[in-house]
Short mmCIF file of the C-alpha atoms (twelve columns), coordinates in Angstrom:
data_MODEL
# 
_entry.id   MODEL 
# 
loop_
_atom_site.group_PDB 
_atom_site.id 
_atom_site.type_symbol 
_atom_site.label_atom_id 
_atom_site.label_alt_id 
_atom_site.label_comp_id 
_atom_site.label_asym_id 
_atom_site.label_seq_id 
_atom_site.Cartn_x 
_atom_site.Cartn_y 
_atom_site.Cartn_z 
_atom_site.pdbx_PDB_model_num 
ATOM 1  C CA . MET A 1  -15.558 -3.315  -16.052 1 
ATOM 2  C CA . SER A 2  -18.690 -1.717  -14.468 1 
ATOM 3  C CA . GLU A 3  -19.073 -4.864  -12.182 1 
ATOM 4  C CA . PHE A 4  -15.443 -4.567  -11.081 1 
ATOM 5  C CA . LEU A 5  -15.881 -0.847  -10.154 1 
ATOM 6  C CA . ARG A 6  -19.273 -1.579  -8.452  1 
ATOM 7  C CA . ILE A 7  -17.891 -4.350  -6.301  1 
ATOM 8  C CA . HIS A 8  -14.939 -2.176  -5.266  1 
ATOM 9  C CA . SER A 9  -17.012 0.884   -4.433  1 
ATOM 10 C CA . PRO A 10 -15.375 2.989   -1.666  1 
ATOM 11 C CA . ALA A 11 -18.881 3.912   -0.216  1 
ATOM 12 C CA . VAL A 12 -19.652 2.714   3.225   1 
ATOM 13 C CA . ASP A 13 -23.226 1.732   2.272   1 
ATOM 14 C CA . ALA A 14 -22.423 -0.223  -0.791  1 
ATOM 15 C CA . LYS A 15 -25.062 -2.900  -0.215  1 
ATOM 16 C CA . VAL A 16 -22.442 -5.146  1.292   1 
ATOM 17 C CA . ARG A 17 -23.263 -8.639  2.697   1 
ATOM 18 C CA . SER A 18 -20.957 -9.323  5.597   1 
ATOM 19 C CA . ILE A 19 -20.142 -13.067 5.934   1 
ATOM 20 C CA . ALA A 20 -17.775 -14.150 8.742   1 
ATOM 21 C CA . GLY A 21 -16.406 -10.688 8.909   1 
ATOM 22 C CA . GLU A 22 -15.711 -10.588 5.100   1 
ATOM 23 C CA . LYS A 23 -17.569 -7.946  3.099   1 
ATOM 24 C CA . VAL A 24 -19.047 -9.493  -0.097  1 
ATOM 25 C CA . ILE A 25 -21.172 -7.795  -2.864  1 
ATOM 26 C CA . SER A 26 -22.765 -10.516 -5.153  1 
ATOM 27 C CA . GLY A 27 -25.058 -10.604 -8.107  1 
ATOM 28 C CA . ARG A 28 -23.599 -7.616  -9.926  1 
ATOM 29 C CA . ARG A 29 -22.268 -9.075  -13.171 1 
ATOM 30 C CA . HIS A 30 -24.689 -7.120  -15.294 1 
ATOM 31 C CA . VAL A 31 -24.629 -3.818  -13.525 1 
ATOM 32 C CA . GLY A 32 -24.025 -0.869  -15.808 1 
ATOM 33 C CA . ILE A 33 -22.805 2.709   -15.473 1 
ATOM 34 C CA . MET A 34 -25.468 5.372   -16.008 1 
ATOM 35 C CA . SER A 35 -23.085 8.379   -15.484 1 
ATOM 36 C CA . ALA A 36 -19.828 9.525   -14.127 1 
ATOM 37 C CA . GLU A 37 -19.650 12.988  -12.320 1 
ATOM 38 C CA . PRO A 38 -16.366 14.825  -11.503 1 
ATOM 39 C CA . VAL A 39 -15.942 15.636  -7.864  1 
ATOM 40 C CA . GLY A 40 -13.582 18.671  -7.949  1 
ATOM 41 C CA . ASN A 41 -9.987  17.613  -8.621  1 
ATOM 42 C CA . TYR A 42 -10.368 14.772  -6.203  1 
ATOM 43 C CA . GLY A 43 -12.077 12.086  -8.233  1 
ATOM 44 C CA . VAL A 44 -15.236 10.899  -9.795  1 
ATOM 45 C CA . ARG A 45 -18.793 9.768   -8.484  1 
ATOM 46 C CA . ILE A 46 -20.007 6.864   -10.635 1 
ATOM 47 C CA . VAL A 47 -23.817 6.269   -10.796 1 
ATOM 48 C CA . PHE A 48 -24.636 2.615   -11.401 1 
ATOM 49 C CA . ASP A 49 -27.976 1.257   -12.750 1 
ATOM 50 C CA . ASP A 50 -28.661 -0.485  -9.483  1 
ATOM 51 C CA . LEU A 51 -28.883 3.070   -8.153  1 
ATOM 52 C CA . HIS A 52 -25.740 2.955   -6.135  1 
ATOM 53 C CA . ASN A 53 -24.156 6.390   -6.313  1 
ATOM 54 C CA . THR A 54 -22.607 7.322   -2.954  1 
ATOM 55 C CA . GLY A 55 -19.014 6.319   -3.520  1 
ATOM 56 C CA . ILE A 56 -16.393 8.719   -4.586  1 
ATOM 57 C CA . TYR A 57 -13.554 7.174   -6.524  1 
ATOM 58 C CA . SER A 58 -10.320 9.104   -6.007  1 
ATOM 59 C CA . TRP A 59 -7.894  9.163   -8.818  1 
ATOM 60 C CA . ASP A 60 -5.454  7.298   -6.717  1 
ATOM 61 C CA . TYR A 61 -7.924  4.632   -5.962  1 
ATOM 62 C CA . LEU A 62 -8.937  4.227   -9.657  1 
ATOM 63 C CA . TYR A 63 -5.196  3.853   -10.426 1 
ATOM 64 C CA . HIS A 64 -4.859  1.173   -7.687  1 
ATOM 65 C CA . LEU A 65 -7.803  -0.715  -9.100  1 
ATOM 66 C CA . GLY A 66 -6.541  -0.572  -12.572 1 
ATOM 67 C CA . SER A 67 -2.995  -1.660  -11.537 1 
ATOM 68 C CA . ASN A 68 -4.352  -4.594  -9.590  1 
ATOM 69 C CA . LYS A 69 -7.471  -5.524  -11.584 1 
ATOM 70 C CA . PHE A 70 -6.635  -9.225  -12.118 1 
ATOM 71 C CA . SER A 71 -5.727  -10.117 -8.668  1 
ATOM 72 C CA . LEU A 72 -8.589  -8.139  -7.204  1 
ATOM 73 C CA . MET A 73 -10.972 -9.872  -9.451  1 
ATOM 74 C CA . ARG A 74 -9.468  -13.288 -8.808  1 
ATOM 75 C CA . ASN A 75 -9.786  -12.716 -5.081  1 
ATOM 76 C CA . TYR A 76 -13.464 -11.559 -5.509  1 
ATOM 77 C CA . ILE A 77 -14.422 -14.685 -7.395  1 
ATOM 78 C CA . LYS A 78 -12.609 -16.890 -4.843  1 
ATOM 79 C CA . THR A 79 -14.511 -15.230 -2.090  1 
ATOM 80 C CA . LEU A 80 -17.861 -15.703 -3.899  1 
ATOM 81 C CA . ASN A 81 -17.057 -19.387 -4.368  1 
ATOM 82 C CA . LYS A 82 -16.094 -19.715 -0.726  1 
ATOM 83 C CA . TYR A 83 -19.526 -18.629 0.313   1 
ATOM 84 C CA . GLY A 84 -21.552 -20.211 -2.411  1 
ATOM 85 C CA . LEU A 85 -22.384 -16.869 -3.956  1 
ATOM 86 C CA . LYS A 86 -22.613 -15.914 -7.660  1 
ATOM 87 C CA . ARG A 87 -21.591 -12.978 -9.857  1 
ATOM 88 C CA . ASP A 88 -25.033 -13.256 -11.701 1 
ATOM 89 C CA . PRO A 89 -28.121 -11.715 -9.887  1 
ATOM 90 C CA . PRO A 90 -30.611 -14.176 -8.515  1 
ATOM 91 C CA . ARG A 91 -33.157 -15.363 -11.027 1 
ATOM 92 C CA . ARG A 92 -36.704 -14.073 -10.479 1 
ATOM 93 C CA . LYS A 93 -39.433 -16.725 -10.177 1 
# 
């Protein structure tokens, strides 16, 4: 679940790779959630263990993600495959 939330971060600076106009975040299969902080009544800021913490997930956006999880994840995997990217982080030599 944390990978799913991380790749759908609403933040502008979400460490996104742009390929042919498509925004793709790869290598986040094992990312974890360090904390979740409420942001007023608006939503929640999630702090991931890759130190990404700038996106604020509104309650409406979280509902959208939950309601569409399977199709969004399927599209994400198709996009990764299209560009030869992986969900797993690159192996260190």
